[in-house]
PDB file of N, CA, C and O in Angstrom:
ATOM      1  N   MET A   1     -39.825  36.917-157.250  1.00  0.00           N
ATOM      2  CA  MET A   1     -38.715  37.728-157.699  1.00  0.00           C
ATOM      3  C   MET A   1     -38.097  37.061-158.919  1.00  0.00           C
ATOM      4  O   MET A   1     -37.806  35.866-158.874  1.00  0.00           O
ATOM      5  N   ALA A   2     -37.896  37.768-159.969  1.00  0.00           N
ATOM      6  CA  ALA A   2     -37.341  37.196-161.196  1.00  0.00           C
ATOM      7  C   ALA A   2     -35.846  37.443-161.279  1.00  0.00           C
ATOM      8  O   ALA A   2     -35.350  38.518-160.942  1.00  0.00           O
ATOM      9  N   ALA A   3     -35.150  36.429-161.731  1.00  0.00           N
ATOM     10  CA  ALA A   3     -33.710  36.531-161.928  1.00  0.00           C
ATOM     11  C   ALA A   3     -33.450  36.864-163.402  1.00  0.00           C
ATOM     12  O   ALA A   3     -34.388  37.123-164.156  1.00  0.00           O
ATOM     13  N   LYS A   4     -32.196  36.856-163.803  1.00  0.00           N
ATOM     14  CA  LYS A   4     -31.852  37.113-165.197  1.00  0.00           C
ATOM     15  C   LYS A   4     -32.506  36.067-166.081  1.00  0.00           C
ATOM     16  O   LYS A   4     -32.575  34.896-165.707  1.00  0.00           O
ATOM     17  N   GLY A   5     -32.978  36.467-167.228  1.00  0.00           N
ATOM     18  CA  GLY A   5     -33.602  35.547-168.161  1.00  0.00           C
ATOM     19  C   GLY A   5     -35.039  35.211-167.811  1.00  0.00           C
ATOM     20  O   GLY A   5     -35.623  34.308-168.410  1.00  0.00           O
ATOM     21  N   GLY A   6     -35.631  35.934-166.833  1.00  0.00           N
ATOM     22  CA  GLY A   6     -37.019  35.709-166.478  1.00  0.00           C
ATOM     23  C   GLY A   6     -37.262  34.506-165.582  1.00  0.00           C
ATOM     24  O   GLY A   6     -38.413  34.153-165.324  1.00  0.00           O
ATOM     25  N   LYS A   7     -36.201  33.870-165.103  1.00  0.00           N
ATOM     26  CA  LYS A   7     -36.367  32.717-164.221  1.00  0.00           C
ATOM     27  C   LYS A   7     -36.718  33.190-162.814  1.00  0.00           C
ATOM     28  O   LYS A   7     -36.340  34.287-162.403  1.00  0.00           O
ATOM     29  N   VAL A   8     -37.437  32.359-162.091  1.00  0.00           N
ATOM     30  CA  VAL A   8     -37.860  32.689-160.739  1.00  0.00           C
ATOM     31  C   VAL A   8     -36.724  32.397-159.762  1.00  0.00           C
ATOM     32  O   VAL A   8     -36.095  31.342-159.834  1.00  0.00           O
ATOM     33  N   THR A   9     -36.466  33.329-158.855  1.00  0.00           N
ATOM     34  CA  THR A   9     -35.468  33.138-157.809  1.00  0.00           C
ATOM     35  C   THR A   9     -36.161  32.539-156.595  1.00  0.00           C
ATOM     36  O   THR A   9     -37.106  33.121-156.063  1.00  0.00           O
ATOM     37  N   LEU A  10     -35.690  31.374-156.156  1.00  0.00           N
ATOM     38  CA  LEU A  10     -36.311  30.659-155.049  1.00  0.00           C
ATOM     39  C   LEU A  10     -35.571  30.851-153.729  1.00  0.00           C
ATOM     40  O   LEU A  10     -36.055  30.433-152.677  1.00  0.00           O
ATOM     41  N   VAL A  11     -34.415  31.474-153.783  1.00  0.00           N
ATOM     42  CA  VAL A  11     -33.645  31.704-152.560  1.00  0.00           C
ATOM     43  C   VAL A  11     -33.425  33.198-152.372  1.00  0.00           C
ATOM     44  O   VAL A  11     -33.442  33.967-153.334  1.00  0.00           O
ATOM     45  N   VAL A  12     -33.221  33.590-151.144  1.00  0.00           N
ATOM     46  CA  VAL A  12     -32.954  34.994-150.837  1.00  0.00           C
ATOM     47  C   VAL A  12     -31.437  35.181-150.837  1.00  0.00           C
ATOM     48  O   VAL A  12     -30.740  34.754-149.916  1.00  0.00           O
ATOM     49  N   GLN A  13     -30.952  35.824-151.879  1.00  0.00           N
ATOM     50  CA  GLN A  13     -29.518  35.972-152.097  1.00  0.00           C
ATOM     51  C   GLN A  13     -28.812  36.597-150.895  1.00  0.00           C
ATOM     52  O   GLN A  13     -27.743  36.132-150.497  1.00  0.00           O
ATOM     53  N   SER A  14     -29.389  37.628-150.325  1.00  0.00           N
ATOM     54  CA  SER A  14     -28.730  38.312-149.208  1.00  0.00           C
ATOM     55  C   SER A  14     -28.593  37.396-147.996  1.00  0.00           C
ATOM     56  O   SER A  14     -27.599  37.474-147.274  1.00  0.00           O
ATOM     57  N   LYS A  15     -29.578  36.531-147.764  1.00  0.00           N
ATOM     58  CA  LYS A  15     -29.518  35.615-146.621  1.00  0.00           C
ATOM     59  C   LYS A  15     -28.461  34.545-146.842  1.00  0.00           C
ATOM     60  O   LYS A  15     -27.755  34.160-145.910  1.00  0.00           O
ATOM     61  N   VAL A  16     -28.352  34.068-148.072  1.00  0.00           N
ATOM     62  CA  VAL A  16     -27.320  33.070-148.396  1.00  0.00           C
ATOM     63  C   VAL A  16     -25.944  33.691-148.204  1.00  0.00           C
ATOM     64  O   VAL A  16     -25.058  33.091-147.596  1.00  0.00           O
ATOM     65  N   LYS A  17     -25.777  34.905-148.730  1.00  0.00           N
ATOM     66  CA  LYS A  17     -24.479  35.579-148.600  1.00  0.00           C
ATOM     67  C   LYS A  17     -24.137  35.856-147.138  1.00  0.00           C
ATOM     68  O   LYS A  17     -22.973  35.751-146.749  1.00  0.00           O
ATOM     69  N   ASP A  18     -25.135  36.209-146.320  1.00  0.00           N
ATOM     70  CA  ASP A  18     -24.902  36.414-144.886  1.00  0.00           C
ATOM     71  C   ASP A  18     -24.411  35.126-144.224  1.00  0.00           C
ATOM     72  O   ASP A  18     -23.488  35.150-143.409  1.00  0.00           O
ATOM     73  N   LEU A  19     -25.031  34.013-144.579  1.00  0.00           N
ATOM     74  CA  LEU A  19     -24.642  32.728-144.004  1.00  0.00           C
ATOM     75  C   LEU A  19     -23.230  32.337-144.429  1.00  0.00           C
ATOM     76  O   LEU A  19     -22.456  31.812-143.629  1.00  0.00           O
ATOM     77  N   VAL A  20     -22.905  32.595-145.679  1.00  0.00           N
ATOM     78  CA  VAL A  20     -21.561  32.305-146.177  1.00  0.00           C
ATOM     79  C   VAL A  20     -20.538  33.181-145.457  1.00  0.00           C
ATOM     80  O   VAL A  20     -19.458  32.714-145.099  1.00  0.00           O
ATOM     81  N   LYS A  21     -20.883  34.460-145.245  1.00  0.00           N
ATOM     82  CA  LYS A  21     -19.992  35.377-144.520  1.00  0.00           C
ATOM     83  C   LYS A  21     -19.722  34.902-143.105  1.00  0.00           C
ATOM     84  O   LYS A  21     -18.603  35.020-142.604  1.00  0.00           O
ATOM     85  N   LYS A  22     -20.767  34.356-142.451  1.00  0.00           N
ATOM     86  CA  LYS A  22     -20.595  33.837-141.097  1.00  0.00           C
ATOM     87  C   LYS A  22     -19.586  32.703-141.067  1.00  0.00           C
ATOM     88  O   LYS A  22     -18.917  32.484-140.057  1.00  0.00           O
ATOM     89  N   GLY A  23     -19.478  31.990-142.165  1.00  0.00           N
ATOM     90  CA  GLY A  23     -18.490  30.923-142.289  1.00  0.00           C
ATOM     91  C   GLY A  23     -17.130  31.436-142.737  1.00  0.00           C
ATOM     92  O   GLY A  23     -16.227  30.664-143.061  1.00  0.00           O
ATOM     93  N   LYS A  24     -17.007  32.764-142.746  1.00  0.00           N
ATOM     94  CA  LYS A  24     -15.762  33.437-143.117  1.00  0.00           C
ATOM     95  C   LYS A  24     -15.308  33.076-144.539  1.00  0.00           C
ATOM     96  O   LYS A  24     -14.129  32.840-144.802  1.00  0.00           O
ATOM     97  N   MET A  25     -16.308  33.044-145.450  1.00  0.00           N
ATOM     98  CA  MET A  25     -16.047  32.741-146.852  1.00  0.00           C
ATOM     99  C   MET A  25     -16.694  33.818-147.713  1.00  0.00           C
ATOM    100  O   MET A  25     -17.496  34.613-147.225  1.00  0.00           O
ATOM    101  N   LYS A  26     -16.346  33.839-148.982  1.00  0.00           N
ATOM    102  CA  LYS A  26     -16.983  34.702-149.968  1.00  0.00           C
ATOM    103  C   LYS A  26     -17.897  33.841-150.824  1.00  0.00           C
ATOM    104  O   LYS A  26     -17.707  32.630-150.931  1.00  0.00           O
ATOM    105  N   CYS A  27     -18.893  34.479-151.433  1.00  0.00           N
ATOM    106  CA  CYS A  27     -19.901  33.769-152.210  1.00  0.00           C
ATOM    107  C   CYS A  27     -19.776  34.130-153.689  1.00  0.00           C
ATOM    108  O   CYS A  27     -19.923  35.293-154.064  1.00  0.00           O
ATOM    109  N   SER A  28     -19.508  33.139-154.514  1.00  0.00           N
ATOM    110  CA  SER A  28     -19.438  33.339-155.950  1.00  0.00           C
ATOM    111  C   SER A  28     -20.844  33.626-156.490  1.00  0.00           C
ATOM    112  O   SER A  28     -21.836  33.167-155.923  1.00  0.00           O
ATOM    113  N   SER A  29     -20.922  34.372-157.567  1.00  0.00           N
ATOM    114  CA  SER A  29     -22.220  34.741-158.126  1.00  0.00           C
ATOM    115  C   SER A  29     -23.001  33.539-158.649  1.00  0.00           C
ATOM    116  O   SER A  29     -24.228  33.602-158.728  1.00  0.00           O
ATOM    117  N   ASP A  30     -22.331  32.456-159.005  1.00  0.00           N
ATOM    118  CA  ASP A  30     -23.038  31.293-159.534  1.00  0.00           C
ATOM    119  C   ASP A  30     -23.639  30.395-158.454  1.00  0.00           C
ATOM    120  O   ASP A  30     -24.347  29.440-158.772  1.00  0.00           O
ATOM    121  N   VAL A  31     -23.369  30.688-157.193  1.00  0.00           N
ATOM    122  CA  VAL A  31     -23.927  29.883-156.098  1.00  0.00           C
ATOM    123  C   VAL A  31     -25.450  30.007-156.050  1.00  0.00           C
ATOM    124  O   VAL A  31     -26.141  29.001-155.887  1.00  0.00           O
ATOM    125  N   ILE A  32     -25.974  31.195-156.186  1.00  0.00           N
ATOM    126  CA  ILE A  32     -27.423  31.416-156.120  1.00  0.00           C
ATOM    127  C   ILE A  32     -28.108  30.678-157.261  1.00  0.00           C
ATOM    128  O   ILE A  32     -29.142  30.042-157.058  1.00  0.00           O
ATOM    129  N   SER A  33     -27.551  30.757-158.435  1.00  0.00           N
ATOM    130  CA  SER A  33     -28.102  30.060-159.593  1.00  0.00           C
ATOM    131  C   SER A  33     -28.106  28.548-159.369  1.00  0.00           C
ATOM    132  O   SER A  33     -29.083  27.873-159.694  1.00  0.00           O
ATOM    133  N   ALA A  34     -27.022  28.020-158.817  1.00  0.00           N
ATOM    134  CA  ALA A  34     -26.936  26.585-158.539  1.00  0.00           C
ATOM    135  C   ALA A  34     -27.953  26.170-157.479  1.00  0.00           C
ATOM    136  O   ALA A  34     -28.569  25.111-157.593  1.00  0.00           O
ATOM    137  N   MET A  35     -28.130  26.992-156.456  1.00  0.00           N
ATOM    138  CA  MET A  35     -29.103  26.684-155.409  1.00  0.00           C
ATOM    139  C   MET A  35     -30.521  26.697-155.967  1.00  0.00           C
ATOM    140  O   MET A  35     -31.333  25.840-155.618  1.00  0.00           O
ATOM    141  N   ASN A  36     -30.820  27.656-156.823  1.00  0.00           N
ATOM    142  CA  ASN A  36     -32.136  27.706-157.464  1.00  0.00           C
ATOM    143  C   ASN A  36     -32.396  26.431-158.258  1.00  0.00           C
ATOM    144  O   ASN A  36     -33.497  25.881-158.218  1.00  0.00           O
ATOM    145  N   HIS A  37     -31.393  25.970-158.970  1.00  0.00           N
ATOM    146  CA  HIS A  37     -31.534  24.743-159.761  1.00  0.00           C
ATOM    147  C   HIS A  37     -31.768  23.539-158.852  1.00  0.00           C
ATOM    148  O   HIS A  37     -32.636  22.713-159.133  1.00  0.00           O
ATOM    149  N   ILE A  38     -31.012  23.432-157.779  1.00  0.00           N
ATOM    150  CA  ILE A  38     -31.146  22.316-156.838  1.00  0.00           C
ATOM    151  C   ILE A  38     -32.542  22.308-156.223  1.00  0.00           C
ATOM    152  O   ILE A  38     -33.183  21.259-156.149  1.00  0.00           O
ATOM    153  N   ILE A  39     -33.009  23.462-155.788  1.00  0.00           N
ATOM    154  CA  ILE A  39     -34.332  23.554-155.157  1.00  0.00           C
ATOM    155  C   ILE A  39     -35.430  23.234-156.170  1.00  0.00           C
ATOM    156  O   ILE A  39     -36.350  22.472-155.872  1.00  0.00           O
ATOM    157  N   SER A  40     -35.336  23.807-157.350  1.00  0.00           N
ATOM    158  CA  SER A  40     -36.339  23.572-158.378  1.00  0.00           C
ATOM    159  C   SER A  40     -36.425  22.088-158.738  1.00  0.00           C
ATOM    160  O   SER A  40     -37.519  21.543-158.879  1.00  0.00           O
ATOM    161  N   THR A  41     -35.283  21.446-158.885  1.00  0.00           N
ATOM    162  CA  THR A  41     -35.240  20.019-159.203  1.00  0.00           C
ATOM    163  C   THR A  41     -35.839  19.188-158.077  1.00  0.00           C
ATOM    164  O   THR A  41     -36.622  18.273-158.331  1.00  0.00           O
ATOM    165  N   ALA A  42     -35.483  19.496-156.843  1.00  0.00           N
ATOM    166  CA  ALA A  42     -36.002  18.749-155.698  1.00  0.00           C
ATOM    167  C   ALA A  42     -37.515  18.880-155.578  1.00  0.00           C
ATOM    168  O   ALA A  42     -38.205  17.896-155.313  1.00  0.00           O
ATOM    169  N   VAL A  43     -38.029  20.078-155.769  1.00  0.00           N
ATOM    170  CA  VAL A  43     -39.472  20.304-155.661  1.00  0.00           C
ATOM    171  C   VAL A  43     -40.204  19.583-156.797  1.00  0.00           C
ATOM    172  O   VAL A  43     -41.233  18.947-156.566  1.00  0.00           O
ATOM    173  N   THR A  44     -39.680  19.678-158.011  1.00  0.00           N
ATOM    174  CA  THR A  44     -40.304  19.002-159.149  1.00  0.00           C
ATOM    175  C   THR A  44     -40.354  17.492-158.927  1.00  0.00           C
ATOM    176  O   THR A  44     -41.380  16.860-159.178  1.00  0.00           O
ATOM    177  N   ARG A  45     -39.260  16.920-158.460  1.00  0.00           N
ATOM    178  CA  ARG A  45     -39.231  15.472-158.175  1.00  0.00           C
ATOM    179  C   ARG A  45     -40.193  15.125-157.042  1.00  0.00           C
ATOM    180  O   ARG A  45     -40.869  14.098-157.085  1.00  0.00           O
ATOM    181  N   GLY A  46     -40.248  15.978-156.041  1.00  0.00           N
ATOM    182  CA  GLY A  46     -41.151  15.760-154.918  1.00  0.00           C
ATOM    183  C   GLY A  46     -42.606  15.780-155.346  1.00  0.00           C
ATOM    184  O   GLY A  46     -43.413  14.982-154.869  1.00  0.00           O
ATOM    185  N   ILE A  47     -42.935  16.683-156.233  1.00  0.00           N
ATOM    186  CA  ILE A  47     -44.303  16.768-156.753  1.00  0.00           C
ATOM    187  C   ILE A  47     -44.668  15.471-157.468  1.00  0.00           C
ATOM    188  O   ILE A  47     -45.754  14.926-157.268  1.00  0.00           O
ATOM    189  N   GLU A  48     -43.762  14.986-158.295  1.00  0.00           N
ATOM    190  CA  GLU A  48     -44.019  13.737-159.019  1.00  0.00           C
ATOM    191  C   GLU A  48     -44.180  12.564-158.057  1.00  0.00           C
ATOM    192  O   GLU A  48     -45.030  11.699-158.271  1.00  0.00           O
ATOM    193  N   ARG A  49     -43.382  12.531-157.013  1.00  0.00           N
ATOM    194  CA  ARG A  49     -43.492  11.456-156.019  1.00  0.00           C
ATOM    195  C   ARG A  49     -44.839  11.522-155.294  1.00  0.00           C
ATOM    196  O   ARG A  49     -45.502  10.501-155.107  1.00  0.00           O
ATOM    197  N   ALA A  50     -45.234  12.731-154.890  1.00  0.00           N
ATOM    198  CA  ALA A  50     -46.514  12.889-154.198  1.00  0.00           C
ATOM    199  C   ALA A  50     -47.668  12.463-155.105  1.00  0.00           C
ATOM    200  O   ALA A  50     -48.578  11.760-154.666  1.00  0.00           O
ATOM    201  N   LYS A  51     -47.629  12.886-156.361  1.00  0.00           N
ATOM    202  CA  LYS A  51     -48.664  12.487-157.319  1.00  0.00           C
ATOM    203  C   LYS A  51     -48.670  10.970-157.493  1.00  0.00           C
ATOM    204  O   LYS A  51     -49.733  10.353-157.556  1.00  0.00           O
ATOM    205  N   GLY A  52     -47.483  10.374-157.571  1.00  0.00           N
ATOM    206  CA  GLY A  52     -47.366   8.931-157.719  1.00  0.00           C
ATOM    207  C   GLY A  52     -47.946   8.174-156.545  1.00  0.00           C
ATOM    208  O   GLY A  52     -48.381   7.031-156.686  1.00  0.00           O
ATOM    209  N   ASN A  53     -47.953   8.805-155.398  1.00  0.00           N
ATOM    210  CA  ASN A  53     -48.523   8.208-154.188  1.00  0.00           C
ATOM    211  C   ASN A  53     -49.981   8.612-153.983  1.00  0.00           C
ATOM    212  O   ASN A  53     -50.560   8.349-152.929  1.00  0.00           O
ATOM    213  N   GLY A  54     -50.571   9.251-154.990  1.00  0.00           N
ATOM    214  CA  GLY A  54     -51.974   9.607-154.948  1.00  0.00           C
ATOM    215  C   GLY A  54     -52.314  10.772-154.033  1.00  0.00           C
ATOM    216  O   GLY A  54     -53.455  10.909-153.593  1.00  0.00           O
ATOM    217  N   ARG A  55     -51.318  11.620-153.744  1.00  0.00           N
ATOM    218  CA  ARG A  55     -51.564  12.776-152.873  1.00  0.00           C
ATOM    219  C   ARG A  55     -51.503  14.063-153.658  1.00  0.00           C
ATOM    220  O   ARG A  55     -50.868  14.140-154.710  1.00  0.00           O
ATOM    221  N   LYS A  56     -52.173  15.076-153.136  1.00  0.00           N
ATOM    222  CA  LYS A  56     -52.136  16.419-153.718  1.00  0.00           C
ATOM    223  C   LYS A  56     -51.363  17.372-152.817  1.00  0.00           C
ATOM    224  O   LYS A  56     -51.348  18.582-153.043  1.00  0.00           O
ATOM    225  N   THR A  57     -50.721  16.812-151.794  1.00  0.00           N
ATOM    226  CA  THR A  57     -49.954  17.614-150.847  1.00  0.00           C
ATOM    227  C   THR A  57     -48.493  17.181-150.881  1.00  0.00           C
ATOM    228  O   THR A  57     -48.184  16.004-150.699  1.00  0.00           O
ATOM    229  N   LEU A  58     -47.604  18.129-151.114  1.00  0.00           N
ATOM    230  CA  LEU A  58     -46.181  17.863-151.073  1.00  0.00           C
ATOM    231  C   LEU A  58     -45.736  17.819-149.617  1.00  0.00           C
ATOM    232  O   LEU A  58     -46.047  18.726-148.843  1.00  0.00           O
ATOM    233  N   ARG A  59     -45.021  16.784-149.246  1.00  0.00           N
ATOM    234  CA  ARG A  59     -44.537  16.629-147.873  1.00  0.00           C
ATOM    235  C   ARG A  59     -43.017  16.575-147.881  1.00  0.00           C
ATOM    236  O   ARG A  59     -42.392  16.341-148.915  1.00  0.00           O
ATOM    237  N   ALA A  60     -42.441  16.795-146.715  1.00  0.00           N
ATOM    238  CA  ALA A  60     -40.980  16.766-146.586  1.00  0.00           C
ATOM    239  C   ALA A  60     -40.416  15.431-147.052  1.00  0.00           C
ATOM    240  O   ALA A  60     -39.351  15.385-147.667  1.00  0.00           O
ATOM    241  N   VAL A  61     -41.119  14.359-146.766  1.00  0.00           N
ATOM    242  CA  VAL A  61     -40.653  13.027-147.155  1.00  0.00           C
ATOM    243  C   VAL A  61     -40.542  12.889-148.668  1.00  0.00           C
ATOM    244  O   VAL A  61     -39.761  12.068-149.150  1.00  0.00           O
ATOM    245  N   ASP A  62     -41.300  13.668-149.424  1.00  0.00           N
ATOM    246  CA  ASP A  62     -41.249  13.627-150.880  1.00  0.00           C
ATOM    247  C   ASP A  62     -39.964  14.228-151.438  1.00  0.00           C
ATOM    248  O   ASP A  62     -39.557  13.930-152.560  1.00  0.00           O
ATOM    249  N   LEU A  63     -39.341  15.073-150.639  1.00  0.00           N
ATOM    250  CA  LEU A  63     -38.117  15.723-151.086  1.00  0.00           C
ATOM    251  C   LEU A  63     -36.916  14.838-150.858  1.00  0.00           C
ATOM    252  O   LEU A  63     -35.793  15.227-151.178  1.00  0.00           O
TER     253      LEU A  63
END
């Protein structure tokens, strides 16, 4: 799913908003963008760590 500017959306906006609602809060529009950035950064770093350890499989420990 593509977001504004052609970037890939890595989170399901409706599910995030549902979870925020359960906490009796409202969700700002920039939350999804921030979450996408956090996830993208974590995965990219994890990939580099896995490669550095000579693996081709990303594992939870890499994140």
